Residue frames relative to the residue before (quaternion, step in Angstrom):
aa qw qx qy qz dx dy dz
M 1.0000 0.0000 0.0000 0.0000 0.00 0.00 0.00
N 0.2851 -0.7432 0.5821 0.1661 3.57 -1.02 0.83
V 0.0758 -0.8263 0.5581 -0.0083 3.56 -0.47 1.23
A 0.1791 -0.7907 0.5802 0.0779 3.56 -1.09 0.74
V 0.1376 -0.7332 0.6573 0.1070 3.53 -1.22 0.68
A 0.2327 -0.7890 0.5592 0.1032 3.55 -1.14 0.64
Q 0.0653 -0.7351 0.6638 0.1216 3.50 -1.38 0.18
F 0.1579 0.7710 -0.6137 0.0630 3.55 -1.13 0.64
E 0.4822 -0.6424 0.5148 0.2997 3.52 -1.31 0.40
P 0.2318 -0.8129 0.5190 0.1273 3.62 -0.35 1.19
K 0.3420 -0.6780 0.5953 0.2628 3.53 -1.36 0.18
D 0.5539 -0.6649 0.3986 0.3036 3.54 -0.84 1.07
G 0.8743 0.0270 -0.0469 0.4823 3.54 -0.72 1.12
D 0.5730 0.5952 -0.3764 0.4192 3.60 1.27 0.01
K 0.1750 -0.8383 0.5090 0.0865 3.56 0.26 1.26
S 0.6384 0.5429 -0.3385 0.4279 3.59 0.93 -0.84
Y 0.6662 0.4903 -0.3028 0.4733 3.56 0.92 -0.91
N 0.6897 0.4923 -0.2944 0.4419 3.57 0.77 -1.02
L 0.6491 0.5025 -0.3149 0.4765 3.58 1.01 -0.75
S 0.6213 0.5363 -0.3480 0.4531 3.59 1.09 -0.63
I 0.6460 0.4921 -0.3180 0.4893 3.59 1.07 -0.69
I 0.6056 0.5411 -0.3454 0.4703 3.57 1.03 -0.76
Q 0.6497 0.5231 -0.3066 0.4585 3.56 0.98 -0.87
K 0.6690 0.5033 -0.3003 0.4571 3.60 0.90 -0.93
L 0.6991 0.4637 -0.2795 0.4670 3.57 0.86 -0.92
A 0.6057 0.5393 -0.3525 0.4670 3.59 1.09 -0.62
K 0.6389 0.5139 -0.3181 0.4759 3.58 1.00 -0.80
R 0.6486 0.5163 -0.3167 0.4609 3.57 0.97 -0.86
A 0.6572 0.5126 -0.3115 0.4564 3.56 0.93 -0.90
K 0.6491 0.5169 -0.3178 0.4587 3.57 0.95 -0.87
S 0.6657 0.5140 -0.3072 0.4453 3.58 0.94 -0.86
K 0.7074 0.4250 -0.2491 0.5069 3.57 1.22 -0.47
G 0.6722 -0.5672 0.2720 0.3905 3.56 1.26 0.41
A 0.4071 0.7207 -0.4790 0.2922 3.60 1.20 0.23
D 0.3523 -0.7271 0.5549 0.1983 3.55 -1.22 0.64
L 0.7732 -0.0106 -0.0166 0.6339 3.58 1.32 -0.25
I 0.1485 -0.7789 0.5991 0.1110 3.56 -1.28 0.26
S 0.1916 -0.7911 0.5785 0.0529 3.55 -1.04 0.92
F 0.1823 -0.7893 0.5822 0.0692 3.56 -0.88 1.04
H 0.6539 -0.5680 0.3459 0.3607 3.58 -1.29 0.30
E 0.7475 -0.4077 0.3240 0.4124 3.51 -1.44 0.16
M 0.8476 -0.0311 -0.0279 0.5290 3.58 -0.88 1.02
S 0.1596 0.8351 -0.5066 0.1431 3.55 1.05 0.84
V 0.6180 0.5542 -0.3492 0.4346 3.60 1.13 -0.50
T 0.7982 0.3179 -0.1379 0.4928 3.59 0.99 -0.81
A 0.3589 -0.6443 0.5217 0.4289 3.56 1.22 -0.82
Y 0.4270 -0.7713 0.4506 0.1405 3.53 -1.16 0.71
T 0.7567 0.4663 -0.2662 0.3729 3.55 0.36 -1.28
F 0.6390 0.5559 -0.3387 0.4098 3.61 0.98 -0.79
T 0.5952 0.5982 -0.3684 0.3902 3.60 1.16 -0.44
K 0.4729 0.6921 -0.4417 0.3198 3.62 1.23 -0.22
N 0.7549 0.3821 -0.2002 0.4940 3.60 1.10 -0.63
L 0.5022 0.6750 -0.4225 0.3370 3.61 1.22 0.08
S 0.4650 -0.6501 0.5286 0.2859 3.53 -1.17 0.68
L 0.6819 -0.4586 0.3604 0.4414 3.56 -1.29 0.17
E 0.6410 0.5253 -0.3227 0.4572 3.57 0.98 -0.82
Q 0.6715 0.4928 -0.2991 0.4656 3.59 0.94 -0.87
L 0.6348 0.5181 -0.3251 0.4721 3.57 1.01 -0.78
T 0.6529 0.5244 -0.3074 0.4520 3.54 0.97 -0.90
D 0.6428 0.5198 -0.3155 0.4659 3.57 1.04 -0.78
L 0.6849 0.4842 -0.2739 0.4705 3.58 1.08 -0.77
A 0.6572 0.5383 -0.2990 0.4347 3.57 1.11 -0.72
E 0.1744 -0.7748 0.6018 0.0843 3.54 -1.28 0.47
E 0.5395 -0.5676 0.4950 0.3764 3.52 -1.30 0.24
V 0.1711 -0.7457 0.6344 0.1104 3.54 -1.25 0.56
P 0.5952 -0.2319 -0.7693 0.0123 1.61 -1.60 1.94
N 0.5026 0.7198 -0.3947 0.2712 3.61 1.22 -0.05
G 0.5351 0.6526 -0.3998 0.3576 3.60 1.23 -0.25
K 0.6744 -0.5317 0.3415 0.3818 3.55 -1.25 0.50
S 0.6654 0.5198 -0.3208 0.4291 3.59 0.94 -0.84
T 0.6482 0.4952 -0.3245 0.4788 3.59 0.93 -0.81
Q 0.6564 0.5065 -0.3137 0.4627 3.57 0.96 -0.83
K 0.6312 0.5144 -0.3314 0.4765 3.60 1.07 -0.68
L 0.6411 0.5151 -0.3270 0.4656 3.60 0.98 -0.78
I 0.6234 0.5204 -0.3331 0.4792 3.58 1.07 -0.73
E 0.6286 0.5347 -0.3198 0.4655 3.56 1.06 -0.81
I 0.6533 0.4999 -0.3078 0.4780 3.60 0.99 -0.85
A 0.6364 0.5333 -0.3241 0.4534 3.57 0.96 -0.88
K 0.6498 0.5017 -0.3094 0.4800 3.57 1.05 -0.76
E 0.6446 0.5390 -0.3175 0.4396 3.56 0.98 -0.86
V 0.7745 0.3298 -0.1772 0.5099 3.59 0.89 -0.89
N 0.3528 -0.7734 0.4632 0.2508 3.57 1.34 -0.09
M 0.6781 0.3978 -0.3500 0.5094 3.56 0.78 1.07
P 0.6116 -0.5703 0.3959 0.3796 3.59 -1.17 0.46
I 0.1752 -0.7485 0.6339 0.0852 3.53 -1.24 0.71
L 0.0863 -0.7762 0.6227 0.0489 3.57 -1.01 0.85
A 0.1545 0.7880 -0.5731 0.1637 3.57 -0.73 1.09
G 0.3926 -0.7430 0.5071 0.1917 3.55 -1.28 0.45
L 0.0329 0.7849 -0.6163 0.0546 3.55 -1.19 0.63
L 0.5194 -0.5753 0.5070 0.3771 3.55 -1.35 -0.06
E 0.1513 -0.7924 0.5887 0.0522 3.54 -0.86 1.05
K 0.1282 -0.7590 0.6286 0.1110 3.57 -1.10 0.69
S 0.1218 0.7824 -0.5939 0.1425 3.52 -0.92 1.01
D 0.8559 -0.0397 -0.0033 0.5157 3.58 -0.83 1.04
G 0.7344 -0.4511 0.2269 0.4535 3.56 0.92 0.95
K 0.6627 0.4708 -0.3088 0.4938 3.61 1.26 0.14
I 0.2938 -0.7367 0.5861 0.1655 3.54 -1.27 0.54
Y 0.0772 -0.8142 0.5754 0.0007 3.57 -0.87 0.98
N 0.3793 -0.6217 0.6270 0.2764 3.51 -1.32 0.50
T 0.0113 0.8527 -0.5121 0.1027 3.56 -0.14 1.35
Y 0.1448 -0.7590 0.6309 0.0699 3.52 -1.18 0.74
I 0.0906 -0.8335 0.5451 -0.0029 3.55 -0.78 1.03
C 0.2243 -0.7115 0.6450 0.1656 3.49 -1.36 0.43
V 0.0011 -0.8002 0.5992 -0.0253 3.55 -0.84 1.00
T 0.1414 -0.7241 0.6628 0.1283 3.49 -1.36 0.42
E 0.7231 -0.4104 0.3021 0.4663 3.56 -1.26 -0.07
D 0.6601 0.5124 -0.3041 0.4575 3.59 1.23 -0.41
G 0.7126 -0.4335 0.2570 0.4881 3.59 1.26 -0.13
L 0.7672 -0.3423 0.2727 0.4689 3.54 -1.29 -0.44
V 0.2095 -0.7842 0.5761 0.0962 3.57 -0.86 1.04
A 0.8049 -0.0577 0.0848 0.5845 3.59 0.94 -0.89
K 0.0734 -0.7680 0.6354 0.0314 3.54 -1.24 0.66
Y 0.0204 -0.7997 0.5989 -0.0369 3.55 -0.83 1.04
R 0.2119 -0.7737 0.5883 0.1013 3.56 -0.95 0.95
K 0.5383 -0.6577 0.4216 0.3162 3.57 -0.77 1.05
L 0.4061 -0.7493 0.4820 0.2035 3.53 -0.83 1.07
H 0.7933 0.2245 -0.0871 0.5592 3.58 1.12 -0.69
P 0.0870 0.8132 -0.5691 0.0856 3.63 0.49 1.13
F 0.0602 0.8250 -0.5604 0.0412 3.59 -0.98 0.71
I 0.4619 0.7037 -0.4509 0.2969 3.61 1.21 -0.13
N 0.7911 0.0733 -0.0169 0.6070 3.59 1.15 -0.63
K 0.5138 -0.6917 0.4225 0.2813 3.57 -0.85 1.01
H 0.6526 0.5345 -0.3184 0.4324 3.59 1.18 -0.40
L 0.5385 0.6143 -0.4124 0.4032 3.60 1.24 -0.06
S 0.3031 -0.7361 0.5784 0.1781 3.55 -1.05 0.79
A 0.4643 -0.6857 0.4954 0.2624 3.55 -1.18 0.64
G 0.4433 -0.6460 0.5512 0.2869 3.52 -1.15 0.68
N 0.2314 -0.7997 0.5452 0.0986 3.57 -1.18 0.48
E 0.6970 0.4241 -0.2737 0.5093 3.57 1.20 0.44
Y 0.3998 -0.6509 0.5841 0.2742 3.52 -1.20 0.64
C 0.2464 -0.7779 0.5688 0.1027 3.53 -1.21 0.49
V 0.1260 0.7509 -0.6386 0.1117 3.57 -0.66 1.15
F 0.0539 0.8188 -0.5602 0.1131 3.56 -0.74 1.08
D 0.5050 -0.6389 0.4979 0.2981 3.54 -1.31 0.43
L 0.1116 0.7796 -0.6081 0.1001 3.54 -0.96 0.93
L 0.8503 -0.1087 0.0296 0.5142 3.56 -0.63 1.18
G 0.7367 -0.4359 0.2259 0.4651 3.54 1.00 0.85
W 0.6543 0.4702 -0.3088 0.5054 3.58 1.30 0.14
K 0.3798 -0.6576 0.5934 0.2668 3.53 -1.30 0.49
C 0.0563 -0.8339 0.5481 -0.0319 3.57 -0.55 1.19
G 0.1409 -0.7690 0.6171 0.0892 3.53 -1.22 0.61
I 0.2291 -0.7479 0.6052 0.1479 3.56 -1.31 0.30
L 0.0854 0.7450 -0.6604 0.0406 3.55 -1.09 0.83
I 0.2755 -0.8022 0.5138 0.1290 3.57 -0.63 1.15
C 0.8706 -0.1595 0.0936 0.4559 3.55 -0.91 1.07
Y 0.8476 0.1518 -0.0839 0.5015 3.62 -0.53 -1.19
D 0.5574 0.6226 -0.3895 0.3871 3.59 1.11 -0.62
N 0.6555 0.5312 -0.3008 0.4447 3.58 1.12 -0.71
N 0.6209 0.5533 -0.3456 0.4346 3.59 1.18 -0.45
V 0.6314 0.4645 -0.3276 0.5275 3.58 1.25 -0.35
I 0.3417 -0.8108 0.4291 0.2043 3.55 -0.07 1.30
E 0.5786 0.5887 -0.3835 0.4142 3.60 1.12 -0.54
N 0.6067 0.5620 -0.3582 0.4333 3.60 1.08 -0.65
V 0.6669 0.4934 -0.3016 0.4700 3.56 0.97 -0.86
R 0.6474 0.5125 -0.3189 0.4654 3.57 0.94 -0.88
A 0.6578 0.5137 -0.3164 0.4509 3.59 0.89 -0.90
T 0.6610 0.5131 -0.3090 0.4520 3.57 0.93 -0.89
T 0.6861 0.4613 -0.2940 0.4796 3.58 0.95 -0.79
L 0.6321 0.5197 -0.3425 0.4615 3.60 1.05 -0.63
L 0.6277 0.5070 -0.3289 0.4907 3.56 1.24 -0.40
G 0.6932 -0.5228 0.2457 0.4311 3.55 1.32 0.11
A 0.4432 0.7196 -0.4568 0.2775 3.61 1.19 -0.13
E 0.2077 -0.7581 0.6102 0.0992 3.54 -1.02 0.96
L 0.7631 0.1862 -0.0586 0.6161 3.53 1.29 -0.51
I 0.1077 -0.7976 0.5918 0.0443 3.57 -0.84 0.98
F 0.2714 -0.7215 0.6177 0.1554 3.54 -0.89 1.02
A 0.0657 -0.8186 0.5700 -0.0269 3.56 -0.70 1.12
P 0.0238 -0.8210 0.5702 -0.0169 3.62 0.30 1.21
H 0.0532 -0.8198 0.5690 -0.0365 3.56 -0.82 1.06
V 0.0320 -0.6541 0.7351 0.1755 3.44 -1.57 -0.03
T 0.2671 0.8068 -0.4547 0.2662 3.54 0.11 1.28
C 0.7224 0.4455 -0.3655 0.3823 3.51 -1.49 0.10
C 0.8113 0.3037 -0.2254 0.4457 3.51 -1.42 0.26
T 0.5631 0.5382 -0.4138 0.4712 3.56 1.00 0.93
P 0.6522 -0.5365 0.3533 0.4026 3.61 -1.16 0.44
S 0.0431 0.7742 -0.6291 0.0555 3.52 -1.23 0.60
A 0.5699 -0.5692 0.4581 0.3760 3.54 -1.28 0.30
M 0.5497 0.6178 -0.3918 0.4032 3.58 1.23 -0.39
P 0.5439 -0.6446 0.4192 0.3359 3.63 -0.86 0.86
H 0.8532 0.1849 -0.1711 0.4568 3.52 -1.19 0.84
R 0.4820 0.6095 -0.4724 0.4160 3.59 1.21 0.40
G 0.3616 0.7376 -0.5296 0.2116 3.58 -1.25 0.28
Y 0.6926 -0.4378 0.3585 0.4473 3.54 -1.35 -0.12
I 0.3674 -0.6863 0.5766 0.2483 3.55 -1.30 0.44
D 0.5161 -0.6644 0.4526 0.2957 3.54 -0.85 1.02
D 0.5475 -0.6519 0.4303 0.3000 3.57 -0.93 0.99
K 0.5629 0.6300 -0.3910 0.3651 3.60 1.10 -0.61
Y 0.6323 0.5387 -0.3387 0.4419 3.59 1.05 -0.69
W 0.6628 0.4955 -0.3004 0.4742 3.56 1.02 -0.81
Q 0.6751 0.4992 -0.3021 0.4513 3.58 0.90 -0.88
N 0.7432 0.3780 -0.2034 0.5132 3.59 1.15 -0.61
R 0.2996 0.8187 -0.4586 0.1721 3.57 1.27 0.30
E 0.6537 0.5064 -0.3336 0.4526 3.62 1.05 -0.57
N 0.7154 0.4353 -0.2525 0.4847 3.58 1.00 -0.80
D 0.8022 0.1097 -0.0330 0.5859 3.57 1.11 -0.67
P 0.0290 -0.8471 0.5307 0.0001 3.60 0.49 1.17
V 0.5831 0.6104 -0.3737 0.3844 3.59 1.13 -0.61
S 0.6643 0.5097 -0.3167 0.4456 3.59 0.88 -0.88
L 0.6604 0.4877 -0.3111 0.4788 3.58 0.98 -0.81
R 0.6452 0.5169 -0.3305 0.4553 3.57 0.96 -0.81
M 0.6292 0.5263 -0.3361 0.4628 3.61 1.02 -0.70
E 0.6394 0.5059 -0.3181 0.4837 3.58 1.07 -0.72
F 0.6890 0.4905 -0.2791 0.4548 3.57 0.87 -0.98
D 0.7469 0.4022 -0.2216 0.4808 3.59 0.97 -0.82
G 0.5621 0.6208 -0.3734 0.3990 3.59 1.27 -0.14
P 0.8000 -0.3263 0.2117 0.4569 3.60 -1.27 -0.28
K 0.6039 0.5564 -0.3698 0.4347 3.63 1.16 -0.35
G 0.8004 0.2683 -0.1026 0.5262 3.53 1.17 -0.62
R 0.8632 0.1490 -0.0746 0.4765 3.53 -0.52 -1.25
R 0.6461 0.5350 -0.3503 0.4167 3.61 0.89 -0.80
W 0.6158 0.5151 -0.3469 0.4849 3.58 1.13 -0.60
L 0.6305 0.5364 -0.3356 0.4495 3.60 0.93 -0.84
M 0.6892 0.5075 -0.2798 0.4350 3.55 0.94 -0.92
R 0.5376 0.6095 -0.4105 0.4134 3.60 1.23 -0.16
W 0.8430 0.1830 -0.0442 0.5040 3.59 1.00 -0.75
L 0.6186 0.5991 -0.3659 0.3528 3.60 0.95 -0.78
P 0.6754 0.4557 -0.3216 0.4824 3.68 0.80 -0.80
A 0.6046 0.5731 -0.3585 0.4212 3.60 1.10 -0.64
R 0.6195 0.5410 -0.3535 0.4456 3.59 1.02 -0.72
A 0.6699 0.4803 -0.2915 0.4853 3.58 0.99 -0.84
Y 0.6842 0.5080 -0.2847 0.4390 3.58 0.87 -0.99
D 0.7068 0.4848 -0.2779 0.4337 3.58 0.74 -1.04
N 0.7681 0.3614 -0.1803 0.4969 3.56 1.11 -0.68
G 0.3973 -0.7491 0.4567 0.2691 3.58 1.27 -0.05
V 0.5323 0.6057 -0.4103 0.4258 3.57 0.94 0.95
Y 0.4873 -0.5905 0.5417 0.3471 3.52 -1.33 0.27
Y 0.1685 -0.7729 0.6062 0.0822 3.55 -1.16 0.72
L 0.1129 -0.7670 0.6292 0.0557 3.57 -0.92 0.98
F 0.0796 -0.8171 0.5704 -0.0238 3.54 -0.18 1.37
S 0.0007 0.7944 -0.6069 0.0244 3.58 -0.83 1.01
N 0.0100 0.7956 -0.5972 0.1016 3.55 -1.04 0.90
P 0.4906 -0.6704 0.4538 0.3224 3.64 -0.96 0.69
I 0.3012 -0.7112 0.6024 0.2014 3.54 -1.32 0.35
G 0.7689 0.2915 -0.2341 0.5186 3.58 -1.00 0.78
Y 0.7690 -0.3772 0.2551 0.4487 3.55 -1.17 -0.54
D 0.0415 -0.7048 0.7077 0.0277 3.49 -1.12 0.92
G 0.7745 -0.0511 -0.0226 0.6301 3.56 -0.17 1.27
D 0.7657 -0.3311 0.2564 0.4882 3.57 -0.91 -0.93
Q 0.6278 0.5401 -0.3279 0.4545 3.57 1.25 0.21
L 0.3731 -0.7163 0.5531 0.2041 3.54 -0.98 0.95
K 0.1125 -0.8025 0.5851 0.0304 3.57 -0.85 1.00
N 0.4651 -0.7547 0.4249 0.1831 3.52 -1.06 0.90
G 0.4597 -0.6794 0.4750 0.3185 3.62 1.15 -0.03
N 0.4077 0.7370 -0.4979 0.2066 3.56 -0.53 -1.25
S 0.1813 0.7832 -0.5683 0.1754 3.59 1.04 0.68
M 0.0418 0.8333 -0.5418 0.1012 3.57 -0.83 0.98
I 0.3113 -0.7031 0.6113 0.1874 3.49 -1.38 0.39
I 0.0971 -0.8108 0.5771 -0.0092 3.55 -0.70 1.17
D 0.3516 -0.7590 0.5115 0.1966 3.57 -0.91 0.90
P 0.7039 -0.4858 0.3032 0.4202 3.64 -1.22 0.18
Y 0.6034 0.5251 -0.3662 0.4755 3.59 1.26 -0.11
G 0.5256 -0.6316 0.4103 0.3956 3.58 1.27 -0.18
E 0.5086 0.6452 -0.4157 0.3902 3.58 1.27 0.28
V 0.4255 -0.6805 0.5349 0.2640 3.56 -1.08 0.78
L 0.2677 -0.7856 0.5413 0.1346 3.57 -0.57 1.17
S 0.7755 -0.1337 0.0909 0.6102 3.57 1.02 -0.80
E 0.0597 -0.8010 0.5948 -0.0322 3.54 -1.17 0.67
I 0.3945 -0.6996 0.5412 0.2493 3.56 -1.06 0.74
K 0.0790 -0.8254 0.5590 0.0042 3.57 -0.64 1.13
S 0.5254 0.6259 -0.4235 0.3910 3.59 1.24 0.13
F 0.4598 -0.6528 0.5204 0.3028 3.56 -1.34 0.14
E 0.5768 0.6010 -0.3494 0.4289 3.56 1.32 0.20
N 0.6153 -0.4456 0.4587 0.4609 3.53 -1.37 -0.04
D 0.1605 0.8250 -0.5041 0.1987 3.58 -0.46 1.16
I 0.2776 -0.7387 0.5892 0.1736 3.54 -1.37 0.11
A 0.1246 -0.7310 0.6572 0.1349 3.54 -1.38 0.23
I 0.1396 -0.7975 0.5860 0.0344 3.57 -1.04 0.84
S 0.0388 0.7757 -0.6298 0.0140 3.55 -1.12 0.75
K 0.4048 -0.6657 0.5648 0.2718 3.52 -1.27 0.49
I 0.1081 -0.7922 0.5983 0.0525 3.57 -0.91 0.92
T 0.1415 -0.7947 0.5885 0.0464 3.56 -1.09 0.75
K 0.5118 -0.6700 0.4472 0.2986 3.57 -1.00 0.80
E 0.5499 0.6343 -0.3959 0.3721 3.58 1.13 -0.58
K 0.6424 0.5503 -0.3234 0.4242 3.55 1.00 -0.82
I 0.5877 0.5893 -0.3719 0.4110 3.60 1.07 -0.65
R 0.7260 0.4469 -0.2490 0.4595 3.58 0.78 -1.02
L 0.6535 0.4909 -0.3125 0.4841 3.58 1.23 -0.29
S 0.5663 0.6447 -0.3660 0.3601 3.58 1.26 -0.29
G 0.6112 -0.5567 0.4246 0.3691 3.54 -1.25 0.51
G 0.6341 0.5617 -0.3328 0.4144 3.56 0.97 -0.86
W 0.6071 0.5472 -0.3465 0.4604 3.59 1.06 -0.71
R 0.6756 0.4835 -0.2903 0.4748 3.57 0.94 -0.91
Y 0.6545 0.5283 -0.3231 0.4336 3.58 0.93 -0.87
K 0.6319 0.5225 -0.3371 0.4626 3.59 1.01 -0.75
N 0.6730 0.4884 -0.2935 0.4716 3.57 1.01 -0.77
A 0.6779 0.4990 -0.2840 0.4591 3.60 1.18 -0.51
R 0.4225 0.7436 -0.4478 0.2610 3.59 1.24 -0.14
R 0.1371 -0.7477 0.6414 0.1036 3.55 -1.29 0.52
P 0.1472 -0.8606 0.4807 0.0818 3.59 0.43 1.22
E 0.5450 0.6166 -0.4162 0.3868 3.60 1.14 -0.38
L 0.6205 0.5640 -0.3380 0.4274 3.60 1.20 -0.44
Y 0.8444 0.1985 -0.0335 0.4965 3.57 0.98 -0.81
K 0.4074 0.7361 -0.4796 0.2492 3.61 1.18 0.01
N 0.6931 0.4583 -0.2867 0.4770 3.60 1.03 -0.70
I 0.6012 0.5374 -0.3548 0.4732 3.58 1.25 -0.36
I 0.7090 0.4535 -0.2585 0.4742 3.56 0.78 -1.04
G 0.7364 0.4464 -0.2326 0.4520 3.57 1.05 -0.75
K 0.3960 0.7297 -0.4789 0.2852 3.60 1.25 0.15
D 0.6055 -0.5520 0.4261 0.3836 3.58 -1.18 0.58
H 0.0653 0.7921 -0.5980 0.1030 3.54 -0.99 0.89
K 0.3422 -0.7333 0.5501 0.2061 3.59 -0.96 0.84
S 0.3477 -0.7620 0.5133 0.1871 3.57 -0.58 1.17
D 0.0528 0.7859 -0.6115 0.0752 3.57 -0.99 0.89
T 0.1446 -0.8157 0.5570 0.0589 3.59 -0.66 1.09
T 0.4488 0.7006 -0.4510 0.3230 3.61 1.25 0.13
P 0.4211 -0.7076 0.4986 0.2707 3.64 -0.67 1.02
I 0.6083 -0.6049 0.3772 0.3489 3.56 -1.05 0.77
W 0.6619 0.5106 -0.3308 0.4378 3.59 1.00 -0.73
M 0.6218 0.5110 -0.3486 0.4803 3.60 1.18 -0.43
K 0.6025 0.5435 -0.3539 0.4652 3.57 1.10 -0.61
D 0.6482 0.5225 -0.3094 0.4594 3.54 0.95 -0.92
R 0.6619 0.5176 -0.2982 0.4529 3.55 1.00 -0.91
S 0.6894 0.4940 -0.2872 0.4452 3.58 0.97 -0.91
S 0.6762 0.4949 -0.3007 0.4554 3.58 1.17 -0.45
D 0.4958 0.6639 -0.4267 0.3624 3.60 1.28 -0.15
């Protein structure tokens, strides 16, 4: 199967514009032989700007799935290009708002996943289910951004049968306790045409790609699965993002990656044979859950607040 990941610079709350870019990139991917395409977290609405929205504003931005206009438009695009489309949006259901990621084909909604660890806005509700579904002969899973950092989520998704995990993100280039992390100065982005090397060094350094490489290949390697990582390029809200959308194989190797500063795609061919040859496949078969099932399953209070923010709030 030929899979594609995308990156683009969204406009805050402008669904029509963002859907038009999704449509263009889907057409490009199809013309280059892709069998599906995956976009980033909340790609229909944009993400970061929602941190300051009220419940009323979030509710106005959110839609029902699958009956909302955005889902129906994605189905229309999938029909036009004759391949599945995966994209993110805000969903409203039973008085709650979710950060939701969906897969659609020309026949309608195939899968819907709600982010398990939302934190960008206090009014967002957490999803409570893993998602594994059939697509083009493959077992696929979805984990949104922070969900991938909790290693149990990845293990659970693969134990449910996932051979391929879609990992839509809006990440990198933000402060952290880790050395050399932080925002990227706007001057590098504004001067990207005259000095692309300096911006690329920022994007590929510890603020961006180098941080991803600490953990993202490990998720694929340890679990023996393909990973489709997608991330916006340029500004999402007031934060600059580095793109670097990539496809990683079960060995933890990067098969393809977007290195441009433009709205773009990357495509790779994936094969099931590689999964069974991977170390992660063997490690899953070697497990002895009787040793740790009561340890991993102990009661625990979930907390997504970074330690440096806790320290700051206690001052």
